[in-house]
Backbone as CSV, one residue per row, in Angstrom:
resi,resn,N_x,N_y,N_z,CA_x,CA_y,CA_z,C_x,C_y,C_z
1,UNK,39.565,35.664,122.589,40.936,35.926,123.019,41.838,36.208,121.808
2,UNK,41.691,35.373,120.790,42.461,35.552,119.560,42.124,36.862,118.894
3,UNK,40.850,37.202,118.892,40.409,38.460,118.274,41.005,39.643,119.006
4,UNK,41.051,39.581,120.322,41.612,40.684,121.120,43.101,40.851,120.825
5,UNK,43.838,39.734,120.696,45.278,39.797,120.414,45.551,40.450,119.056
6,UNK,44.758,40.067,118.027,44.922,40.641,116.695,44.628,42.128,116.700
7,UNK,43.630,42.519,117.476,43.255,43.939,117.554,44.383,44.753,118.171
8,UNK,44.978,44.224,119.235,46.092,44.920,119.903,47.310,45.026,118.973
9,UNK,47.600,43.940,118.210,48.740,43.941,117.286,48.559,44.985,116.197
10,UNK,47.363,45.055,115.646,47.080,46.031,114.585,47.254,47.445,115.107
11,UNK,46.788,47.673,116.344,46.913,49.007,116.923,48.365,49.401,117.115
12,UNK,49.178,48.426,117.549,50.594,48.714,117.764,51.291,49.064,116.455
13,UNK,50.978,48.352,115.400,51.571,48.632,114.094,51.172,50.008,113.590
14,UNK,49.938,50.404,113.841,49.456,51.720,113.411,50.214,52.830,114.124
15,UNK,50.494,52.619,115.419,51.235,53.635,116.191,52.646,53.791,115.651
16,UNK,53.310,52.660,115.348,54.676,52.701,114.806,54.716,53.444,113.481
17,UNK,53.740,53.167,112.608,53.689,53.827,111.299,53.487,55.321,111.455
18,UNK,52.634,55.696,112.391,52.350,57.120,112.614,53.592,57.846,113.108
19,UNK,54.344,57.207,114.005,55.559,57.833,114.532,56.593,58.035,113.438
20,UNK,56.723,57.039,112.559,57.689,57.129,111.466,57.340,58.261,110.521
21,UNK,56.062,58.420,110.201,55.618,59.458,109.276,55.778,60.836,109.882
22,UNK,55.648,60.931,111.203,55.703,62.225,111.866,57.113,62.598,112.329
23,UNK,58.144,61.843,111.852,59.522,62.148,112.236,60.368,62.435,110.990
24,UNK,60.029,63.525,110.250,60.735,63.834,109.000,62.180,64.202,109.213
25,UNK,62.547,64.650,110.432,63.936,65.056,110.674,64.887,63.888,110.484
26,UNK,64.448,62.698,110.911,65.287,61.510,110.735,65.505,61.234,109.260
27,UNK,64.415,61.380,108.462,64.505,61.148,107.018,65.453,62.167,106.378
28,UNK,65.343,63.440,106.834,66.209,64.474,106.290,67.663,64.203,106.635
29,UNK,67.900,63.724,107.869,69.266,63.431,108.289,69.882,62.349,107.423
30,UNK,69.070,61.298,107.129,69.572,60.201,106.308,69.866,60.680,104.889
31,UNK,68.951,61.523,104.346,69.142,62.050,102.999,70.376,62.926,102.931
32,UNK,70.525,63.807,103.952,71.683,64.691,103.992,72.981,63.904,104.057
33,UNK,72.975,62.812,104.792,74.167,61.974,104.898,74.547,61.398,103.550
34,UNK,73.526,60.975,102.782,73.791,60.425,101.453,74.372,61.498,100.538
35,UNK,73.793,62.732,100.584,74.274,63.808,99.746,75.708,64.197,100.111
36,UNK,76.001,64.230,101.386,77.338,64.573,101.841,78.349,63.565,101.347
37,UNK,77.993,62.315,101.384,78.895,61.264,100.912,79.198,61.439,99.433
38,UNK,78.141,61.733,98.655,78.346,61.930,97.221,79.232,63.134,96.974
39,UNK,79.004,64.239,97.698,79.807,65.432,97.534,81.260,65.164,97.878
40,UNK,81.505,64.447,98.981,82.869,64.131,99.381,83.562,63.274,98.338
41,UNK,82.819,62.310,97.777,83.391,61.444,96.755,83.818,62.267,95.546
42,UNK,82.985,63.245,95.158,83.274,64.084,94.003,84.537,64.900,94.233
43,UNK,84.672,65.455,95.454,85.839,66.249,95.766,87.098,65.397,95.740
44,UNK,87.003,64.161,96.232,88.162,63.282,96.237,88.582,62.920,94.822
45,UNK,87.615,62.661,93.955,87.907,62.329,92.566,88.560,63.507,91.880
46,UNK,88.019,64.725,92.110,88.568,65.923,91.492,89.999,66.154,91.933
47,UNK,90.252,66.040,93.237,91.601,66.247,93.757,92.564,65.222,93.197
48,UNK,92.093,63.992,93.056,92.937,62.936,92.516,93.311,63.221,91.073
49,UNK,92.344,63.715,90.270,92.584,64.020,88.863,93.582,65.156,88.714
50,UNK,93.435,66.217,89.541,94.308,67.368,89.432,95.746,67.027,89.801
51,UNK,95.932,66.054,90.668,97.268,65.713,91.126,97.996,64.791,90.165
52,UNK,97.302,64.290,89.144,97.925,63.377,88.199,98.867,64.131,87.265
53,UNK,100.020,63.538,86.902,100.951,64.198,85.981,100.398,64.192,84.557
54,UNK,100.966,65.053,83.718,100.578,65.126,82.311,101.152,63.919,81.585
55,UNK,100.294,62.998,81.195,100.759,61.784,80.522,100.384,61.758,79.039
56,UNK,99.814,62.854,78.535,99.429,62.913,77.124,100.686,63.069,76.275
57,UNK,100.883,62.165,75.347,102.111,62.173,74.558,102.037,63.136,73.383
58,UNK,100.871,63.314,72.796,100.762,64.137,71.597,100.641,65.618,71.952
59,UNK,100.839,66.463,70.946,100.636,67.893,71.117,99.140,68.185,71.131
60,UNK,98.721,69.060,72.025,97.292,69.320,72.245,96.835,70.538,71.446
61,UNK,95.782,70.415,70.609,95.222,71.595,69.940,94.719,72.579,70.994
62,UNK,95.138,73.825,70.896,94.815,74.810,71.925,94.401,76.134,71.299
63,UNK,93.663,76.923,72.068,93.239,78.244,71.616,93.312,79.226,72.777
64,UNK,93.835,80.413,72.503,93.899,81.483,73.494,93.231,82.712,72.910
65,UNK,92.365,83.348,73.679,91.713,84.573,73.232,91.870,85.652,74.295
66,UNK,91.874,86.893,73.854,91.980,88.009,74.779,91.774,89.310,74.042
67,UNK,91.919,90.395,74.770,91.679,91.714,74.182,92.809,92.652,74.564
68,UNK,93.329,93.367,73.579,94.317,94.417,73.796,93.745,95.693,73.189
69,UNK,93.501,96.675,74.025,92.806,97.864,73.541,91.445,97.475,72.993
70,UNK,91.126,97.925,71.798,89.852,97.582,71.164,89.952,96.349,70.269
71,UNK,91.120,95.770,70.199,91.344,94.628,69.305,91.166,93.303,70.034
72,UNK,90.362,92.427,69.450,90.247,91.053,69.945,91.340,90.216,69.292
73,UNK,92.029,89.428,70.116,93.147,88.619,69.626,92.833,87.142,69.868
74,UNK,93.045,86.333,68.848,92.802,84.890,68.953,94.029,84.146,68.435
75,UNK,94.494,83.175,69.216,95.674,82.400,68.832,95.324,80.913,68.836
76,UNK,95.534,80.249,67.712,95.305,78.805,67.599,96.641,78.110,67.352
77,UNK,96.925,77.102,68.156,98.218,76.439,68.079,98.127,75.022,68.638
78,UNK,99.171,74.235,68.418,99.297,72.923,69.041,100.358,73.021,70.129
79,UNK,100.033,72.478,71.304,100.899,72.632,72.471,101.658,71.341,72.784
80,UNK,102.946,71.287,72.462,103.747,70.102,72.819,104.185,70.153,74.276
81,UNK,104.566,68.997,74.825,105.059,68.928,76.185,106.574,68.726,76.213
82,UNK,107.168,69.034,77.348,108.612,68.855,77.501,108.955,67.367,77.537
83,UNK,108.252,66.604,78.383,108.442,65.151,78.479,109.897,64.748,78.734
84,UNK,110.543,65.478,79.647,111.919,65.167,80.042,112.919,65.282,78.898
85,UNK,112.570,66.051,77.874,113.486,66.228,76.745,114.260,67.539,76.879
86,UNK,115.392,67.607,76.202,116.129,68.865,76.098,115.458,69.690,75.009
87,UNK,114.922,70.846,75.379,114.153,71.649,74.425,115.052,72.591,73.632
88,UNK,115.704,73.519,74.319,116.458,74.577,73.641,117.847,74.083,73.233
89,UNK,118.080,74.135,71.936,119.318,73.577,71.412,119.244,72.082,71.234
90,UNK,118.058,71.497,71.487,117.836,70.060,71.308,116.650,69.855,70.379
91,UNK,115.459,69.695,70.979,114.247,69.548,70.173,114.014,70.779,69.305
92,UNK,114.261,71.954,69.868,114.139,73.218,69.124,115.539,73.753,68.871
93,UNK,115.910,73.807,67.620,117.258,74.265,67.255,117.378,75.774,67.412
94,UNK,118.542,76.223,67.822,118.820,77.655,67.871,119.055,78.186,66.456
95,UNK,118.667,79.444,66.266,118.970,80.190,65.030,118.317,79.608,63.781
96,UNK,117.202,78.893,63.973,116.418,78.404,62.836,114.949,78.764,63.035
97,UNK,114.245,78.964,61.924,112.821,79.301,62.002,112.058,78.136,62.611
98,UNK,111.272,78.439,63.631,110.510,77.425,64.357,109.029,77.780,64.295
99,UNK,108.191,76.766,64.135,106.743,76.973,64.041,106.157,77.481,65.364
100,UNK,106.916,77.334,66.437,106.511,77.795,67.772,105.198,77.133,68.187
101,UNK,105.209,75.832,68.037,104.062,74.987,68.338,104.355,73.609,67.772
102,UNK,103.361,73.027,67.116,103.544,71.725,66.469,102.504,71.588,65.368
103,UNK,102.799,70.699,64.440,101.875,70.400,63.334,101.649,71.635,62.459
104,UNK,100.450,72.214,62.514,100.139,73.384,61.678,100.821,74.631,62.233
105,UNK,101.007,75.598,61.360,101.572,76.871,61.803,100.640,77.517,62.829
106,UNK,101.236,78.147,63.828,100.447,78.884,64.819,99.803,80.084,64.138
107,UNK,98.488,80.260,64.339,97.741,81.335,63.687,97.304,82.381,64.705
108,UNK,97.622,83.637,64.417,97.236,84.760,65.276,96.293,85.654,64.490
109,UNK,95.128,85.922,65.080,94.111,86.727,64.403,93.822,87.999,65.191
110,UNK,93.875,89.141,64.484,93.484,90.434,65.037,92.232,90.890,64.306
111,UNK,91.189,91.261,65.055,89.972,91.712,64.370,90.007,93.210,64.061
112,UNK,91.035,93.896,64.576,91.261,95.308,64.263,92.758,95.520,64.071
113,UNK,93.113,96.593,63.409,94.528,96.889,63.195,95.227,97.122,64.528
114,UNK,96.480,96.670,64.609,97.286,96.867,65.818,98.649,97.432,65.408
115,UNK,99.390,97.877,66.399,100.735,98.388,66.146,101.727,97.516,66.911
116,UNK,102.730,97.002,66.180,103.767,96.163,66.776,105.120,96.712,66.365
117,UNK,105.950,97.023,67.342,107.282,97.566,67.102,107.219,98.819,66.221
118,UNK,106.183,99.617,66.462,106.035,100.872,65.725,105.437,100.725,64.342
119,UNK,105.107,99.504,63.930,104.557,99.275,62.598,103.098,98.847,62.687
120,UNK,102.259,99.417,61.812,100.842,99.042,61.799,100.663,97.685,61.118
121,UNK,99.907,96.827,61.781,99.578,95.508,61.242,98.075,95.470,61.020
122,UNK,97.661,95.266,59.786,96.239,95.294,59.444,95.490,94.146,60.106
123,UNK,94.190,94.345,60.297,93.350,93.263,60.824,93.465,92.056,59.897
124,UNK,93.506,90.862,60.485,93.641,89.654,59.684,94.275,88.536,60.479
125,UNK,94.589,87.438,59.795,95.182,86.263,60.424,96.599,86.059,59.889
126,UNK,97.522,85.798,60.787,98.934,85.661,60.425,99.520,84.420,61.088
127,UNK,100.560,83.868,60.465,101.334,82.805,61.105,102.351,83.461,62.024
128,UNK,102.560,82.847,63.191,103.579,83.335,64.109,104.718,82.315,64.168
129,UNK,105.880,82.736,63.706,107.087,81.924,63.779,108.083,82.627,64.706
130,UNK,109.065,81.888,65.158,110.151,82.495,65.918,111.474,81.907,65.463
131,UNK,112.529,82.645,65.756,113.886,82.126,65.609,114.517,82.224,66.992
132,UNK,114.502,81.138,67.762,115.066,81.173,69.113,116.592,81.310,69.071
133,UNK,117.110,82.107,69.988,118.555,82.238,70.141,118.916,82.154,71.615
134,UNK,120.161,81.972,71.902,120.595,81.875,73.297,120.406,83.198,74.036
135,UNK,120.658,84.297,73.366,120.572,85.602,74.004,119.447,86.476,73.444
136,UNK,118.958,86.131,72.255,117.941,86.959,71.600,117.078,86.102,70.691
137,UNK,115.784,86.424,70.659,114.847,85.748,69.774,114.333,86.727,68.718
138,UNK,113.914,86.160,67.583,113.205,86.943,66.574,111.780,86.395,66.476
139,UNK,110.795,87.273,66.667,109.390,86.878,66.508,108.917,87.384,65.151
140,UNK,108.273,86.502,64.401,107.894,86.794,63.015,106.386,86.674,62.837
141,UNK,105.778,87.625,62.146,104.411,87.473,61.645,104.506,87.324,60.140
142,UNK,103.861,86.273,59.623,103.955,85.925,58.215,102.555,85.763,57.645
143,UNK,102.380,86.109,56.390,101.048,86.063,55.763,100.508,84.642,55.600
144,UNK,101.385,83.651,55.458,100.953,82.284,55.139,100.765,81.461,56.417
145,UNK,99.549,81.516,56.970,99.276,80.765,58.206,98.726,79.368,57.923
146,UNK,98.425,79.067,56.688,97.887,77.750,56.350,99.007,76.882,55.778
147,UNK,99.867,76.421,56.657,100.964,75.555,56.235,101.334,74.608,57.360
148,UNK,102.038,73.528,57.002,102.477,72.531,57.975,103.827,72.936,58.529
149,UNK,103.909,73.024,59.865,105.148,73.445,60.514,105.691,74.699,59.814
150,UNK,106.993,74.706,59.549,107.579,75.820,58.795,108.104,75.314,57.457
151,UNK,107.499,74.224,56.964,107.987,73.575,55.744,107.979,74.517,54.547
152,UNK,106.926,75.342,54.447,106.794,76.228,53.295,107.033,77.686,53.681
153,UNK,107.744,77.878,54.771,107.998,79.247,55.217,108.763,80.030,54.147
154,UNK,108.263,81.237,53.883,108.875,82.105,52.876,109.072,83.482,53.506
155,UNK,110.310,83.870,53.675,110.600,85.143,54.330,110.006,86.320,53.571
156,UNK,109.805,86.169,52.276,109.237,87.250,51.481,107.801,87.579,51.904
157,UNK,107.163,86.630,52.612,105.788,86.857,53.052,105.721,87.385,54.493
158,UNK,106.867,87.703,55.075,106.876,88.275,56.418,106.195,89.638,56.432
159,UNK,105.387,89.856,57.445,104.772,91.169,57.667,105.701,92.003,58.542
160,UNK,106.334,91.352,59.517,107.313,92.035,60.361,108.175,91.026,61.098
161,UNK,109.310,91.508,61.594,110.203,90.742,62.460,110.578,91.636,63.632
162,UNK,110.509,91.072,64.839,110.795,91.840,66.046,111.819,91.088,66.884
163,UNK,112.872,91.787,67.315,113.882,91.201,68.188,113.445,91.369,69.640
164,UNK,113.489,90.278,70.427,113.122,90.335,71.844,114.126,89.532,72.662
165,UNK,114.180,89.834,73.956,115.071,89.123,74.865,114.280,88.043,75.610
166,UNK,114.792,86.818,75.665,114.099,85.764,76.425,114.250,85.994,77.927
167,UNK,113.255,85.538,78.663,113.237,85.656,80.122,113.240,84.258,80.724
168,UNK,113.943,84.073,81.822,113.971,82.786,82.512,112.836,82.721,83.531
169,UNK,112.011,81.686,83.451,110.885,81.511,84.360,111.336,80.882,85.671
170,UNK,110.649,81.240,86.728,110.949,80.651,88.041,110.441,79.213,88.132
171,UNK,109.324,78.954,87.453,108.709,77.628,87.507,108.723,76.960,86.137
172,UNK,108.777,75.654,86.160,108.767,74.851,84.932,107.403,74.936,84.257
173,UNK,107.396,75.183,82.948,106.166,75.190,82.150,106.184,73.956,81.258
174,UNK,105.406,72.932,81.637,105.474,71.647,80.934,105.021,71.752,79.487
175,UNK,103.933,72.459,79.244,103.423,72.566,77.872,103.570,73.992,77.340
176,UNK,103.882,74.066,76.055,103.968,75.360,75.392,102.671,76.124,75.621
177,UNK,102.797,77.381,76.010,101.614,78.150,76.380,101.673,79.567,75.825
178,UNK,100.626,79.958,75.111,100.455,81.335,74.650,99.473,82.034,75.587
179,UNK,99.763,83.291,75.895,98.859,84.089,76.708,98.762,85.499,76.131
180,UNK,97.622,86.135,76.366,97.379,87.503,75.909,97.154,88.365,77.139
181,UNK,97.980,89.395,77.308,97.892,90.245,78.489,97.630,91.690,78.078
182,UNK,96.672,92.333,78.727,96.458,93.770,78.558,97.150,94.478,79.713
183,UNK,98.046,95.414,79.400,98.777,96.127,80.447,98.205,97.513,80.708
184,UNK,97.628,98.144,79.678,96.922,99.412,79.823,95.663,99.328,78.970
185,UNK,94.952,100.430,78.859,93.727,100.426,78.045,94.036,100.342,76.553
186,UNK,95.285,100.564,76.163,95.640,100.539,74.741,96.824,99.627,74.423
187,UNK,97.440,99.055,75.445,98.639,98.269,75.213,98.578,96.908,75.905
188,UNK,99.363,95.988,75.393,99.423,94.653,75.984,100.527,93.856,75.330
189,UNK,100.461,92.543,75.473,101.510,91.689,74.923,100.997,90.273,74.710
190,UNK,101.622,89.582,73.773,101.438,88.143,73.579,102.679,87.473,74.160
191,UNK,102.491,86.575,75.107,103.642,85.881,75.696,103.647,84.412,75.277
192,UNK,104.841,83.883,75.121,105.051,82.481,74.769,105.952,81.876,75.846
193,UNK,105.462,80.836,76.517,106.223,80.214,77.608,106.347,78.716,77.371
194,UNK,107.554,78.213,77.605,107.765,76.762,77.528,109.047,76.398,78.252
195,UNK,109.006,75.264,78.931,110.109,74.797,79.745,110.407,75.873,80.790
196,UNK,111.520,76.577,80.721,111.754,77.683,81.654,112.089,78.980,80.917
197,UNK,111.570,79.093,79.691,111.843,80.274,78.872,110.531,80.956,78.490
198,UNK,110.545,82.283,78.505,109.375,83.065,78.077,109.853,84.245,77.224
199,UNK,109.126,84.487,76.134,109.353,85.687,75.326,108.034,86.425,75.200
200,UNK,108.125,87.733,74.982,106.927,88.567,74.963,106.949,89.477,73.740
201,UNK,105.803,89.563,73.059,105.649,90.434,71.890,104.713,91.587,72.254
202,UNK,105.231,92.802,72.421,104.371,93.950,72.745,103.419,94.290,71.599
203,UNK,102.165,94.560,71.947,101.130,94.904,70.970,100.406,96.153,71.466
204,UNK,100.109,97.076,70.560,99.448,98.321,70.949,98.322,98.644,69.971
205,UNK,97.339,99.394,70.444,96.301,99.940,69.555,96.319,101.459,69.639
206,UNK,97.435,102.009,70.115,97.599,103.454,70.241,98.192,104.011,68.962
207,UNK,97.346,104.530,68.080,97.813,105.062,66.796,97.914,106.582,66.845
């Protein structure tokens, strides 16, 4: 009697094991549920990170690259934030040479000659300074790009100076931002945006 009971129990266990092995859809469903949960968690974390405000206090080392005509343009700068400060006429004085960034001078590199304001600028690396004004800005390219802020700025080393009109942005730009835009196959511009002000330096390779 005992032997018969053990035999029946063993048979029942074998049937259960066989059914489990032959039902892969259940296993796939469980696995898929785990993967979905992980994916959802990742999306929630990403969304949470993107919605966080900019809390970095220091200026961020930044680089912008692009192409205007056949010339590759590279800009290296430090990007300060507004941080609820008065920028124009406050942190950045009007009518004074400004490094247009922070820490080291902003460096602009052209790998081919370009034309700016009708003047040819040879391939090379230059410091970009500005003189912000209420109604007009002066954008400067200077030979000495290896300097701290504008401490050693020397006007005698200017390659060119260009007068431009500032534009008011519709949206607040928290961090100083350089961008390189190609408008045609031979022309484009370098734009500088911060707070609600933007200035643009036209660049051409049409000689």
